[in-house]
C-alpha positions, -999 to 999 in steps of 0.1 A, spaced: 0 0 1 14 33 -11 20 57 19 8 86 -1 -20 73 -23 -33 40 -6 -51 17 -31 -75 5 -5 -85 35 18 -90 23 53 -113 53 61 -128 86 49 -121 112 77 -140 144 73 -131 172 95 -148 205 102 -165 206 69 -183 239 60 -204 248 29 -226 276 28 -251 292 2 -265 325 3 -247 334 38 -264 302 53 -244 272 65 -257 240 50 -227 221 66 -213 235 98 -181 222 108 -192 186 101 -171 157 114 -176 121 102 -155 90 98 -165 59 78 -144 31 78 -137 3 52 -163 -24 54 -190 1 65 -222 4 47 -236 38 62 -269 51 57 -271 91 59 -304 103 71 -318 138 75 -348 159 65 -351 173 27 -327 203 25 -305 189 55 -274 189 33 -271 152 24 -267 158 -13 -242 187 -6 -220 163 16 -220 136 -12 -211 160 -39 -183 174 -19 -170 137 -13 -174 131 -50 -152 161 -57 -180 178 -78 -183 207 -55 -158 225 -32 -163 229 6 -157 265 20 -137 250 48 -124 217 62 -109 188 47 -113 151 37 -89 125 42 -81 89 32 -65 72 60 -40 100 72 -35 118 37 -52 148 26 -63 142 -11 -92 167 -17 -79 178 -52 -61 147 -62 -72 128 -92 -60 94 -74 -87 102 -48 -113 109 -74 -106 76 -92 -115 55 -62 -150 69 -61 -183 56 -77 -210 84 -76 -247 79 -83 -265 112 -81 -300 125 -87 -294 130 -125 -286 99 -147 -263 120 -169 -267 97 -199 -269 106 -235 -305 97 -243 -300 91 -279 -273 66 -275 -277 30 -265 -268 16 -230 -237 0 -243 -227 31 -262 -231 51 -232 -210 29 -208 -185 25 -236 -181 65 -235 -177 65 -197 -152 36 -199 -132 56 -223 -134 86 -202 -121 65 -172 -93 52 -196 -103 16 -189 -85 -10 -212 -110 -27 -234 -137 -2 -230 -161 -23 -250 -156 -54 -231 -158 -35 -197 -191 -18 -208 -206 -52 -217 -194 -69 -184 -209 -39 -164 -241 -42 -182 -243 -78 -177 -237 -73 -138 -270 -53 -135 -289 -77 -157 -293 -55 -187 -277 -74 -214 -309 -79 -233 -314 -42 -236 -277 -31 -243 -286 -19 -279 -317 1 -267 -316 38 -267 -315 50 -231 -345 74 -237 -367 42 -239 -357 29 -205 -378 31 -175 -367 48 -143 -356 15 -127 -336 4 -159 -319 39 -159 -310 34 -123 -295 -1 -130 -275 16 -157 -264 42 -133 -251 17 -110 -233 -2 -139 -216 32 -146 -206 39 -110 -190 4 -109 -171 4 -142 -138 14 -127 -140 -9 -97 -141 20 -71 -134 13 -35 -157 43 -22 -194 43 -33 -216 72 -28 -253 68 -36 -276 99 -33 -313 89 -26 -311 60 -51 -345 46 -42 -362 78 -55 -390 70 -81 -383 32 -82 -413 7 -83 -411 -24 -58 -392 -45 -83 -367 -20 -89 -363 -11 -52 -359 -49 -46 -332 -51 -72 -313 -22 -56 -316 -39 -23 -297 -69 -36 -272 -49 -55 -263 -30 -21 -261 -63 -3 -237 -76 -30 -217 -45 -30 -212 -44 7 -176 -60 9 -148 -58 33 -127 -36 11 -154 -11 2 -168 21 18 -204 27 11 -223 59 19 -260 59 9 -282 91 16 -318 83 21 -347 104 32 -367 70 38 -341 48 51 -362 19 67 -356 -8 39 -318 -4 45 -318 -9 83 -317 -47 78 -285 -47 59 -267 -13 67 -238 -14 94 -243 22 105 -265 52 104 -256 90 106 -281 115 112 -274 149 97 -292 177 115 -285 214 113 -253 210 93 -238 187 117 -237 147 123 -256 145 155 -256 107 158 -232 81 140 -238 47 155 -240 10 145 -275 0 134 -279 -23 162 -277 5 186 -306 26 173 -328 16 201 -303 33 228 -311 66 211 -349 74 214 -347 106 193 -332 89 165 -356 60 168 -386 85 168 -371 101 138 -367 69 118 -403 58 128 -415 92 112 -396 84 80 -418 53 69 
């Protein structure tokens, strides 16, 4: 393992993270550490800053203050850090008039993955869309687009996975598929952070939960300790 750019980050350490919009703090000196092997559910009200936090972690926006560290190395702007991340956001960001295979081949080439065509087809197969690989993305249902988004997020075999409200708009079948994917992705060498406004279905297989309130993480605990925190338990009960 390289001392400067570890290939398998042991943890993400977020320290004193600040982000403000229109003179209001969305993230207020936020602290959070997520370790390798964790599948952490990030909860909070709409507008609490979950998306902002994930977009900062994905290097899509800059914080106003604070730092993100992998193990003990600060790598906010380093391409090696970005290369470890698989991100699934609110928007699919696909080219609607290209096929599924063409879209993934394009992203594989952007990632400079050898044998981009083979990588794209393997990734499509992993989300059970092989029969639709030559279909235009604009013909895909929301659930199929979400599957394709997962395939794209995994193209480069990242060790850090950031999913932002991945269940939004999915029917029961698609949500069940996503459950299975998250269970399969939960590996000892991966760090997974999933933002969810309605997290109940993930509590059976996640390892930790983090509650974002007023710009700070007020609770970050193992799932099996939820009953020790009545305020968190009451909050989760209200998200059903």
